[in-house]
C-alpha positions as CSV (number, residue, x, y, z in Angstrom):
1,X,-3.3,9.5,6.4
2,X,-5.8,7.1,7.5
3,X,-8.7,9.5,6.3
4,X,-6.8,9.3,2.6
5,X,-6.6,5.0,3.1
6,X,-10.4,5.1,4.1
7,X,-11.3,7.3,0.7
8,X,-9.2,4.8,-1.4
9,X,-10.8,1.4,0.1
10,X,-14.3,2.3,-0.3
11,X,-13.2,3.1,-4.3
12,X,-11.7,-0.2,-3.8
13,X,-14.8,-2.1,-2.7
14,X,-16.4,-0.2,-5.3
15,X,-14.8,-1.5,-8.3
16,X,-14.1,-4.9,-6.6
17,X,-18.3,-6.0,-6.2
18,X,-19.1,-4.7,-9.4
19,X,-18.6,-7.4,-12.1
20,X,-20.1,-5.7,-15.1
21,X,-16.8,-3.4,-15.2
22,X,-14.6,-6.3,-14.4
23,X,-11.3,-3.4,-13.7
24,X,-9.4,-5.9,-11.8
25,X,-5.9,-3.4,-12.1
26,X,-8.2,-0.3,-10.5
27,X,-9.4,-2.8,-7.7
28,X,-5.9,-4.0,-7.2
29,X,-4.0,0.1,-7.7
30,X,-6.8,1.6,-5.4
31,X,-6.0,-1.2,-3.3
32,X,-2.5,-0.4,-2.9
33,X,-3.0,3.4,-2.6
34,X,-5.0,2.8,0.3
35,X,-2.5,0.5,1.6
36,X,0.3,3.3,1.4
37,X,-1.9,5.8,3.5
38,X,-2.7,3.3,5.8
39,X,0.6,2.0,6.4
40,X,1.9,5.8,6.5
41,X,-0.4,6.4,9.6
42,X,1.1,3.5,11.6
43,X,4.9,4.1,10.4
44,X,5.2,8.2,11.0
45,X,6.1,9.3,13.2
46,X,9.5,7.6,12.8
47,X,12.7,6.7,15.0
48,X,15.7,6.0,12.3
49,X,18.2,3.6,13.2
50,X,20.7,7.5,13.4
51,X,18.5,8.8,15.4
52,X,16.7,11.0,12.6
53,X,13.0,11.7,12.9
54,X,10.4,11.1,10.4
55,X,6.9,13.3,10.1
56,X,5.9,11.9,7.0
57,X,7.2,10.2,4.1
58,X,8.7,12.7,3.0
59,X,11.4,12.9,5.4
60,X,12.0,9.4,5.6
61,X,13.0,9.5,1.5
62,X,15.3,12.3,2.2
63,X,17.2,10.4,4.2
64,X,17.1,6.9,3.3
65,X,17.1,7.4,-0.3
66,X,16.3,4.8,-2.0
67,X,15.5,5.1,-5.6
68,X,11.9,6.6,-4.6
69,X,9.2,7.0,-2.2
70,X,7.6,4.0,-2.6
71,X,11.0,1.8,-2.1
72,X,11.9,4.0,1.4
73,X,8.4,3.1,2.4
74,X,9.5,-0.1,1.8
75,X,12.0,-0.4,3.3
76,X,10.2,1.0,6.5
77,X,7.9,-1.0,6.6
78,X,11.0,-3.3,6.4
79,X,12.0,-2.4,9.6
80,X,9.6,-1.5,11.7
81,X,5.8,-3.7,10.3
82,X,8.2,-6.8,8.6
83,X,5.6,-8.9,8.9
84,X,3.6,-6.5,6.4
85,X,6.3,-6.4,3.7
86,X,5.6,-9.1,1.8
87,X,1.8,-7.8,1.5
88,X,3.0,-4.2,0.5
89,X,5.0,-5.5,-1.5
90,X,2.6,-7.5,-3.6
91,X,0.3,-4.8,-3.6
92,X,3.0,-2.2,-5.1
93,X,3.9,-5.8,-7.8
94,X,0.7,-5.9,-9.0
95,X,0.0,-2.4,-8.6
96,X,2.6,-1.9,-11.4
97,X,2.4,-5.2,-13.4
98,X,-1.5,-3.6,-13.9
99,X,-0.6,-0.3,-14.6
100,X,2.2,-0.4,-16.9
101,X,2.5,-4.3,-18.1
102,X,-1.4,-5.8,-18.2
103,X,-4.4,-4.7,-17.9
104,X,-6.4,-7.9,-17.4
105,X,-6.3,-8.8,-13.9
106,X,-7.3,-12.5,-12.9
107,X,-9.8,-11.6,-10.1
108,X,-8.0,-14.2,-8.4
109,X,-5.5,-12.3,-7.5
110,X,-7.8,-8.8,-7.4
111,X,-9.1,-11.4,-4.6
112,X,-6.1,-11.6,-3.0
113,X,-5.0,-7.7,-2.9
114,X,-8.3,-7.2,-1.1
115,X,-7.5,-9.8,1.6
116,X,-4.4,-8.4,1.9
117,X,-5.0,-4.5,2.0
118,X,-7.9,-5.3,4.4
119,X,-4.8,-7.3,7.0
120,X,-3.0,-4.0,6.8
121,X,-5.8,-2.0,8.1
122,X,-6.9,-4.5,10.8
123,X,-3.4,-4.1,11.5
124,X,-3.9,-0.6,11.6
125,X,-6.2,0.2,12.4
126,X,-5.5,-2.1,16.4
C-alpha cells in the first residue's frame, strides 16, 4: 500500500512542479489517492470496536457498510487517526470537486492539497 502511495506522490510532485501544464485538478487527485494508500498502510490491520479485525478497506467496508469505501475510510480515520481526519476530508472533497465539478482549480488549493498530503505522509512514515 505504501509503495502505491509513493508512486502516486511522485506523479503528484511532477504535476505540481510543472508550471507549463497547470493541471491543478490532477495535483489534487493524485494527492488524494496517494493519501489513501498511506492512510490504509497506517490503518490496517484494524481492530473494530465490535472485536472484528480488518486487514484492508474491503474487509472494513463489509462490516461498517458506509455508502462507499471512501466513507468507510473516513470513518476509520476519524476513529484511529482523528488528527488527520480534516486533511483526509479536505483532500476527498477537493478531489471530488476537481474531478466532477470544476477542473479549473486555484493553485492555492493545489498547494494546500500537497501540504496536507505531506502532513499525512510524515505521520504515516513514523
